[in-house]
C-alpha positions as CSV (number, residue, x, y, z in Angstrom):
1,X,185.7,-210.8,140.1
2,X,181.9,-209.8,139.3
3,X,181.3,-207.9,136.2
4,X,178.5,-205.3,136.5
5,X,178.9,-204.3,133.0
6,X,180.9,-205.1,129.7
7,X,181.0,-204.3,126.1
8,X,182.9,-204.0,123.1
9,X,182.9,-200.9,121.1
10,X,184.0,-199.3,117.7
11,X,184.0,-195.4,118.0
12,X,184.5,-193.0,115.2
13,X,184.1,-195.6,112.1
14,X,183.8,-193.5,109.0
15,X,181.8,-195.2,106.2
16,X,180.6,-193.8,102.8
17,X,176.9,-194.6,101.8
18,X,173.9,-193.6,100.0
19,X,171.1,-192.9,102.5
20,X,168.9,-189.9,102.3
21,X,165.6,-188.6,101.6
22,X,166.8,-186.2,98.6
23,X,167.3,-188.1,95.2
24,X,170.8,-186.4,95.1
25,X,171.9,-188.0,98.5
26,X,170.9,-191.4,97.1
27,X,172.6,-190.8,94.0
28,X,176.1,-189.0,95.3
29,X,176.1,-190.6,98.8
30,X,177.8,-188.9,101.9
31,X,180.3,-189.5,104.7
32,X,178.8,-191.0,107.8
33,X,180.5,-191.7,111.3
34,X,179.3,-194.7,113.5
35,X,179.6,-195.2,117.2
36,X,178.8,-198.6,118.3
37,X,178.9,-200.4,121.5
38,X,177.7,-203.9,121.8
39,X,177.0,-205.2,125.5
40,X,177.8,-208.7,126.5
41,X,179.5,-210.6,129.4
42,X,183.2,-210.5,128.6
43,X,184.0,-212.5,131.9
44,X,185.0,-215.7,130.0
45,X,187.3,-213.8,127.6
46,X,188.7,-212.3,130.8
47,X,189.8,-215.5,132.1
48,X,190.9,-217.5,129.2
49,X,192.5,-214.8,126.7
50,X,190.8,-217.0,124.0
51,X,189.2,-215.3,120.9
52,X,186.3,-217.7,120.9
53,X,185.3,-216.1,124.0
54,X,184.6,-212.8,122.7
55,X,183.1,-210.7,119.8
56,X,185.3,-209.8,117.0
57,X,185.7,-206.2,116.0
58,X,186.3,-207.2,112.5
59,X,183.1,-209.5,112.3
60,X,181.2,-206.4,113.9
61,X,182.5,-204.2,111.1
62,X,181.4,-206.7,108.5
63,X,178.0,-206.7,109.8
64,X,177.5,-202.8,110.0
65,X,179.0,-202.7,106.6
66,X,176.6,-204.9,105.2
67,X,173.6,-202.9,106.5
68,X,175.3,-199.5,105.4
69,X,175.6,-200.9,101.8
70,X,171.7,-201.0,101.7
71,X,170.5,-197.7,100.7
72,X,167.6,-196.2,102.7
73,X,165.8,-192.9,102.9
74,X,165.9,-192.7,106.9
75,X,168.8,-193.2,109.1
76,X,166.6,-194.7,111.6
77,X,165.9,-197.3,109.2
78,X,169.5,-198.3,108.9
79,X,170.3,-197.9,112.5
80,X,167.3,-200.2,113.1
81,X,168.5,-202.9,110.6
82,X,172.0,-202.8,112.3
83,X,170.8,-203.6,115.7
84,X,168.4,-206.4,114.3
85,X,171.5,-207.8,112.4
86,X,173.6,-207.8,115.6
87,X,171.2,-209.4,117.8
88,X,170.7,-212.1,114.8
89,X,174.4,-212.8,114.4
90,X,175.5,-212.5,118.0
91,X,173.2,-214.2,120.6
92,X,175.4,-213.5,123.4
93,X,174.6,-209.6,122.8
94,X,172.3,-208.2,125.2
95,X,172.2,-204.7,124.3
96,X,173.1,-202.1,121.5
97,X,174.2,-198.7,121.8
98,X,174.7,-197.1,118.1
99,X,175.1,-193.5,116.8
100,X,175.1,-193.1,113.2
101,X,175.7,-189.3,112.1
102,X,175.6,-188.0,108.7
103,X,178.6,-185.6,108.2
104,X,177.9,-182.2,106.7
105,X,174.4,-183.1,105.8
106,X,172.4,-181.0,103.0
107,X,170.1,-178.9,105.4
108,X,171.3,-175.5,105.0
109,X,173.3,-175.3,108.1
110,X,177.0,-175.2,108.8
111,X,177.2,-178.4,111.5
112,X,179.5,-181.3,112.2
113,X,176.6,-183.6,111.6
114,X,173.1,-184.7,112.1
115,X,171.8,-188.5,112.8
116,X,170.1,-190.8,115.0
117,X,171.0,-192.5,118.4
118,X,169.7,-196.1,119.1
119,X,169.9,-197.9,122.6
120,X,168.1,-201.2,122.4
121,X,168.2,-204.6,124.6
122,X,166.7,-208.1,124.1
């Protein structure tokens, strides 16, 4: 078998954090949704059924939670920190696709959310 592309993902993760330009956003906080895909070669895990040969969803969750816990004005900054932390923590990661959405943002419009999308590789 040849793997052309492989990844691990977490979709629709809901988090509460204190990011935003406005003082109220930083004080009161808001709900966020994160969609995350980390690319790496999963071939060994497909052959061994050994958790040591994969990335752990739970460990990825802890990595993104740590970055969400640090307040920032810009979601771009949070997303960039997340990607950097993933590359630092998981040397086998070759690329990160991340979508961070602030749900019901305070911008005078009725929408599901607004945010940033990041696609980066080593």
